[in-house]
N, C-alpha and C positions, 0 to 999 in steps of 0.2 A: 504492499500500499504503500499510495506518497506521503511522504511527513508532511506534519502541518505544521511545524516550524523549523528552520534552519538548524541543524544537526551543530555541534561540537565540529571545530576542527585537533585532530588529533597533529601531534607535537607540536601546539603553537601554544605558549604559556595560557593559561586563564586567570582574569581578575572579576573575582566576584563583586568587587566594590570600588565603583568611580577612585576615589581616591590613593588605594590601591595602583590607579594605572601610572609608571612612571611616565617623566617629560619627557617629549620629544614623544609617542605617543598618540594618532590622532584616530578619530574614525572617520569615514565617508562625509555626514556631515559636515565631522567639523573643517576638515577642512575647504568645504567650501562656506566657510562665513570667517575663515582665516583673512588678514589683510596687506597683503594681494591674497586673493581667492588661490587657490591650488586644488588640483584634479591630477588622477593616480598615471602614474605613465602606464605602459602596454607591459601586463607579464609584471606587476607589481604584485610584490606576496607580503602579508599579513606577518609582523611578528610578534603580534599576540590578538588578543579577545577579550572583550568583557560583557561577561552580563550584564544586560539591563529586561526589565519588565516580567522580571523575577523567573522564564525560563528560556530567554535568547540572547546569545555570540552574536555582538558587533567585532569584524574585525579591527582590528587597530595594525594606523603602518605609519614609518617614519618618513619627516622629511626625505628624506634621500631617495624614499622610494612614490616622491611627484616631481611632477613642474607648475610652476604656474603657469594660473590661467592667463586664455588672451583675453586681453580685457575686448565688450564688446564696441565696436568702429559708432560712432555718429551715424553712418545712415543703420546701421543694426536699430541700433534706439531708438532711433525716432520709427521708421519699419516697426519695430514691436507698438509703438504709442499710435502709430497708427492704425497697427489690426484695435487695438485695443479701442477704440476709439470710433470703431469701422462695428464696436458690439453696441452702442448705444447711439447707432443713427439709422431710422430705418430705411433698409434698400428700399422702397415701391414711393414713399413720399417725403422722407429724410429729414422727419420731423424726432427732434433730440430726446433724451433723455432727462436732460436737464439742461438751460440756460448754458452754460460753462462749457457744453460741447460745442469741440470744435473741429474739424475733419481729421486736426492733428493731434489733439488732445482728449483724452478723457476725463471723465469728473475725477478729480481728488479725492482719494481713499474715505477718504475722512466722511464724506458726504452718503458714503453707502447706500448708492446708485444704482441700483439693479438693471442688468444690460434689456436691450429688445430682447423675446426670444427668437431664433428663426430669425434678427434684425428686419423683426416687422415686429413694429404698434399693433395695440387690440386690434385699432379701428383698421389696415390693412389685413391685420389677419383673418376680419371678419367678413371683410370685401374676397378676396381670398379666396378663402373659405365654402363662401357664398356660387361662382362661378366654378369653382369648379365641382362642387351639387348639381348649378344650372349646368356643363357638359357633361355627368354623368347620369341625367337625366333625360338627357338630348337622346344619346347616346343606347341607354336603354331602351326610348323611343323610337329609335330605330328599325330597336327589335322586334320588338312588337307590329310596327310598319313591316317589317321581311313578313312576321309571323302572317299576318294580317294577306297577303300578297300571296303568299304558299297555299291557307290551309283556312281563308277565309275566318270573321268575325260574324258577332252575333249581338247586335248592341239589342241592353234593354234597358225601354225607358218607361217612366211611370211618374205619373201627378205625386205621387206619396209616396217611398217605398213602404213607412211602417202600413200607411194603408190607403192601395191602390183607388181610387177612381178608372183612370185608366190604364188600359198598359198595354204597351207598343214592343213585339217583338220585330227586329231588323237585319237581314242577313247580308251578308255583304261581304261578297264571293267576284271572283277578278275571273273570267277564259283562260284555261289552263288548257296551252297546247297538251298536246300528249307531252310531252318533255318537258319539265320547266326549269329554264336556264337557270345555270347554279348565281343565287348571288350573294352580297357581301358586304358591308354596309362602306367599304375600305375602298370598292368599284367606283369608275366611272359611272356615269348616269347610262343604263340599261334596262330597253322595253320589260317590263316587267310581263310580256307574253312571250312574241319571239325573242326578244336576247339584244338589238342591235343598237347600239350607240352613235357617238358620234366621226365617229372614225369609220365605221362601215353601217350604212344606213341599210332599211329592206331594200330593196328589188321594185324599182323606179321612184324612189325616195321618198319621204317620209320627214316630218319634225313631229320635235315635241310637243303632244298638244296641255294643255293647259282645264284642267282636269276640278273639277270645283269638290268631285266629294274623295279626290289622289289617294292611293293608297300607298302608290310608286309608281315610279317612274311609268311612261305610256308613251308609243309614237302613232304616230296619224292614223295610219297604217291599219294597224289593232283598233286604235279604236274605232274604224268608221267598218272594220269586219264585224264589232263586236254590235253597233247600231246602237252607240251611247250606249255608258255606266253607272245604272241608281241602287240601290240595295232593294232588295227583294224582301215583302214586307209580309212573316209568318204569320205574326198577330197582327191583329189592332182592334177592341174590345173599349166601351164601357161596363165598369166593375159595377154591384150591389153591394151598398155599403153592408160589412158583416151581422149575419141576423134576421133582415130585411128580403123582404119579396122581390126580386127586382121589375124593373118596369120596363118599357118599352124597348127594344134595345139594349138592354143590360142583359151583364150575364153573374152569376154569383158566381164566385170562387170557386169551387169547388169543381163548377161545370166545366169553368174558366181553365185550371191546370188540369183537366182529362183533354180536352180540347188541345190545348201545347200540347201535351204527351202525343199526342193520337198524330201530328206535325212530323214532333219531334223525330219519331218510329217514322213513320213513313219518309221520311228524311233519310235521316242515317238508320237503315237498322239495323246496323253490326256497330251502331253508338261511339263511333268512329265523327264524333261533332265538333263546331270549331270551335275557339276559345270565345267567352264571352268580355262585352264588354259596358262598361257602364259609368256614369260620370263622379257616382261616390263607392264608398265600402262599405258594406259589401254590395257586389256588382249582383250578385243574383238575391241578395232579401226578400223582394214579389215575387220573385216563382217559391222563397219561400213561406212567403204569410199566405200563397194563395195553396196551397200543397198543405201546411198548416191546421186550416178547413175543413181534409179531409178525416173522416173516422181512423181510426186505431183498428178497425178491426182492413180496413181495405187497403190502407197502408201499410200492415201485414203482409198482407195477400201480392201486394206487390217487392213489398222488398223481395217474397222468397224470388217470385219471377224474375226482378231481375238481379238477383245475384247483387244486392245491394256487399259494400267491402262491410266485414269484422270490425273493424276502425272506424268508432264515430267521425260522420263529415259535421263540420261546419258549417251546414243551411241546415239544421233541422232537419224537416219530414222534406226536403227536399231528396234527399237519399233513400227515397224508395223506390224513386225513375233511373232505369241503369243512364242514363244520356247523359242525370248530372252527374254522376260516380266516375265517368269514364271523364281520364285524362285529357284532352284537348289536342289533337296533332299538334307538332310545335312545341308541347311540352309546356304553353304560357297559359295557365288555369284563369285567371279574369283582371284583367286590367282597368284600370280606375282612372278615367283619362280627367278626371277634377286633379288629384295627386300630383300626376304628370306635370297639368298644368302650372298650379298653387310652386310648384319648383324652378319651372321656367319663367314662369313672373318673377318668381323672385323679389317680393314686395314682402321688406324687412319686416321686423317684429317690434315693438315700440312699449311699449306696458302704458296700460289706461293712463296714470298718471303723469306720465311722461309729457313737458308739455311739448315734445316733437310726435304726440300717439298720434296716429293717424288710421282710423278702421282699413281691416282688408278686404279684396271684394272679393267673397264669396259666390256670388251667385257663379248661375252657367253663361260665360258671355255669350254676347248676343244671339242667348238660345228664346223661342218665340213660345210654347208651349203647347206647341202640334208634333204632338211625340213624332211621329216617324219624318218631317222637315227638323226635329233637333235631332234626331237621329247619326243623320245626316251633317248638322253641326258637328256633330259628335268626333265622329270618325275624320274629319277635315280636319280641326283643333288638333290631334294626334297626328297624321300627316302634317301639320305644319309646325307642331313641332320637333318634329324627326330632322324637318330641315331647316331648320332656324329660321323659318320666316312668321310665324306668329313671335309678335311686337313682347316685350318684355317691361316691369313696368321702370319709370323714369325715378321710382324714387329708390332702385335692386344700389345698394352697397358697390359694388363695382361701378359705380357711373353713374353715384353720390359724390364714392371718396374715388376722383380718378389719377391715377399716377403722376411726379411726377414728367418733366419733357424727357422723352431718351427712354425709357421703362416702359416697359409694355409687357402684360398679366401673363400672358401665354408663354414669355421665355420663365416669370417667374413659377409656371406652373408645371413646366415640365425641367426647370432644373435640379 
């Protein structure tokens, strides 16, 4: 086993008290404190050892085993002071920890001023942390868009997720060729259907189209062949409040979830459903509320038929339906677009008691109340987040507190 403390040196005199050490013998620490300071020569041999801390021995050396340390030059001392001063200067905004700090001189040690962590003031560190989260969120949105382009997405829209009176399920599914081209978030723009690029266009020529419901890049030739791309409305119903008799045009919760089950099993008999998207988490809450209206006996029968998983699912009675328990293609379960939008917008948070307090934007930007139209807006927001065209808050920290001239936030993040 490795020793926990230096072993005493064999064949070298030992001294158990500092008073017993002969004059002319010094430890390495004592040598460095002499005036002028000295250092050991190469191959220096200890002339003794002294006990310290009760169980350790420090080697002792004579002056004949040492030479004077070369004093640092003025340039070296100035370089050390500049390096120490740099720890007290924010590299992003040039803020100083103390008014006495200059580019060449750190604060006086007697002031007990702590340096910036990572050479960033707290304000700039918050700005860069928020910007990094903004970029990570955009990358995650790109992955969602790619999963949507490959496998489709079902937008779950409800006027009130806890007690819906109106519900719409809208399927967004890109027309797919027999072989889907391999896509990557880092690749240059490529058509999601045929794979054409700026350098390799379709036969006869094509151009990029401005698709208001874009899920990924699409060329004009594929747009014309598909006849335009809009969401496929699977369900759009009015619901009667729980415990009431449905009026004209309304459906009960139980009848609605049975209808949705028939639609889902008819569309995806193998259970290989697309992922679900909504504004707020949990995305499937409106469906779980409908499923809870079924009787326990019917739920148990459905669980037996659908081979519900043994582990509990986070959607309550919805686990009685196989299409709700299956892992969607692309391995993305649910997409909470509202969370992605808030991280992208990067509205700063201030306490209510702060003089700079301003209420955050919590609503759904641009939503009209028409659930089918809002489903298209929902998917469009996700697409705009992925390509960076969705606007951010004017109070985003990296915009409210910009870096000094010549400094770029992306360079600091990549450093």
